[in-house]
Structures are given as C-alpha cells and as structure tokens.
Residue, then its C-alpha position, 0 to 999 in steps of 0.5 A: m500500500n502506497k503512502q497517502r498524499y495530502t496536498i495543499k488542494d486537499l487542505q483547502n477542500e477540507f478546511p476552506d475557512n476558520d469554522a471548518c478548522l474549529e469544527w475539526i478541533k471540536s470533533h477531535r477533542y469531543p469525539d463522543g459529543i460535548y458533556c454539559p456540566k449543567c445538564n449533567k449529560v452529553t447534549k447538542h451544542h451549536k456554534v456561536a456566531g463570531r466566537p470560537c465557542y459552542e453553546c448548549d442548546y438547552c442551558g446555554h453553557q459555553v465550551y471553548p474547544l481552543a482552550g488548552t491548545i496551541f491556538h488558545k488566545s491567538a489572534t491569527p486565523l485558524k485557517a492560517w495555523f492549519e496551512v502553516i502546520h501543513r507546510m511544516a509537515s510537507t517539507r523535509c528540511g524545514i521552513s523558515a518563519k521569514q518565509i511564512q511572514r512573506e507568504f501569509g502576511v503576518t509579522y515575523k513575531t507571529a510566524w516565529r510564535m506559530f512555529r515555536q508553539t507547533r514544535t512543542l507538540l513534536g517531542e514524542i516519547t519513543p519506546a526504547l530501541c532494540g536490535e541494531v542501534e547506532a549511537d553518535e554525538t555531534y555539535i551544532g552551532g554557528v561557524g567560528q574560529g578555533k577548534r572544530g568537532r568535539g570540544a569546540e567552543n560556542k557549539t551545543a552537544v547533541i547525542g543521538i541513537v537510531q535503530r536500523k530500519g527504525k526510529v531515532i532519539a536525539s537530545v541536547v546534552p550539556n557535554v559528551k562525557r561518559s557520565t552523560i552518554v551512558p545513562f542516555v543510551t542505557h535508558n533508550v536502548q534495550p539490553n542485549s542490543v547491538v550498538y555501533t559507535d565510533e572509537f570515542p572513549s565515552y563509549d568504552h563501557f558499553t560491553r560491560i553494561g550489557f550491550k554487544h558493542r561494535r566500533i568503527e575506527h574513524g580515526a584510521r579513516v575507516y567508515v564501513n567495515g561490513d555491517i559495522h558503521t554509523n552511517r544512519i545516525e550520521g545521515f540524520w545529523s547531516l539532515v539536521k545541520r543542512g536544515i538548520s544552516g540552510v533554512y534557519h541559519a542559526v538556532s539558539p541553544k535555548y530552543l535547539q531541542s525543539y528543532i531536534d524534536e521537529y527533525s526527529f518527528r519527521y524522521n520517525h514518521r517518514d514511512d507512515k501511510v497516513p500523511m504527516f499533517k494528519 
C-alpha cells in the first residue's frame, strides 16, 4: 500500500475557512459529543456566531474547544495555523518563519510564535530501541574560529541513537562525557542490543553494561567495515545541520531541542501511510 498524499488542494477542500478548522478541533477533542456540566449529560451544542465557542442548546453553557491548545488566545486565523502546520509537515528540511511572514502576511513575531508553539507538540516519547542501534554525538552551532568537532567552543552537544530500519532519539546534552552518554543510551536502548559507535572513549563501557558493542575506527579513516558503521545516525545529523544552516541559519541553544524534536518527528514518521499533517 502506497503512502497517502495530502496536498495543499486537499487542505483547502477540507478546511476552506476558520469554522471548518474549529469544527475539526471540536470533533477531535469531543469525539463522543460535548458533556454539559449543567445538564449533567452529553447534549447538542451549536456554534456561536463570531466566537470560537459552542453553546448548549438547552442551558446555554459555553465550551471553548481552543482552550488548552496551541491556538488558545491567538489572534491569527485558524485557517492560517492549519496551512502553516501543513507546510511544516510537507517539507523535509524545514521552513523558515521569514518565509511564512512573506507568504501569509503576518509579522515575523507571529510566524516565529506559530512555529515555536507547533514544535512543542513534536517531542514524542519513543519506546526504547532494540536490535541494531547506532549511537553518535555531534555539535551544532554557528561557524567560528578555533577548534572544530568535539570540544569546540560556542557549539551545543547533541547525542543521538537510531535503530536500523527504525526510529531515532536525539537530545541536547550539556557535554559528551561518559557520565552523560551512558545513562542516555542505557535508558533508550534495550539490553542485549547491538550498538555501533565510533572509537570515542565515552563509549568504552558499553560491553560491560550489557550491550554487544561494535566500533568503527574513524580515526584510521575507516567508515564501513561490513555491517559495522554509523552511517544512519550520521545521515540524520547531516539532515539536521543542512536544515538548520540552510533554512534557519542559526538556532539558539535555548530552543535547539525543539528543532531536534521537529527533525526527529519527521524522521520517525517518514514511512507512515497516513500523511504527516494528519
């Protein structure tokens, strides 16, 4: 079965206006109907004209489906929110707030807030990985003078693991010391899994803690030795770095995890048959 497509035309047909967007949110949040606390039962509610709320037909009690969501108290039309989320779901490397500002006619502050709010929903709890898992760390930050790679200044460390033919888990970390890396891997990888890494010393104790450890000697310019390599996790890092440098140009350490979550979400749902926007 091929993956379903969900184009901008499909979006416009399903959500032609703000009321259609609100109706979807209401149906999603109250799939069994809206419970009225005054009537003490599920009752029929009607949309209040000009307001994002529904009112009980019997007692007039009002319910606001946007309360507690990323859309709450936003002056931006719901249709624009849905279109921006669709754009985020349809791109592989991301889309900038500046581009949304130009295309939707909103302020940069509004576009950036829409992205930030949407990214808060993309941090998933992924079950521990198993089987063949690759682990690696990288540094993300602006280009500057001085040392590159491990130990570079003004860059933020990120640790990641990916299950071959499976999902990725990545996290911003304060450092890449053994005391940081080992707990992250043991928490997110099931025991007896085969873990592939490079020769970085922080990975030295993986065999002692229950993993089958395989290493590739990058220092000796060896990058593949049979099935021993870290190409998948390095491919994920490449995707993240190209996206950040090419689309966003720079990301502050404060918000970097939300961007990592966004790229992880896309990677982990790349083979879903249901469109990513859905």
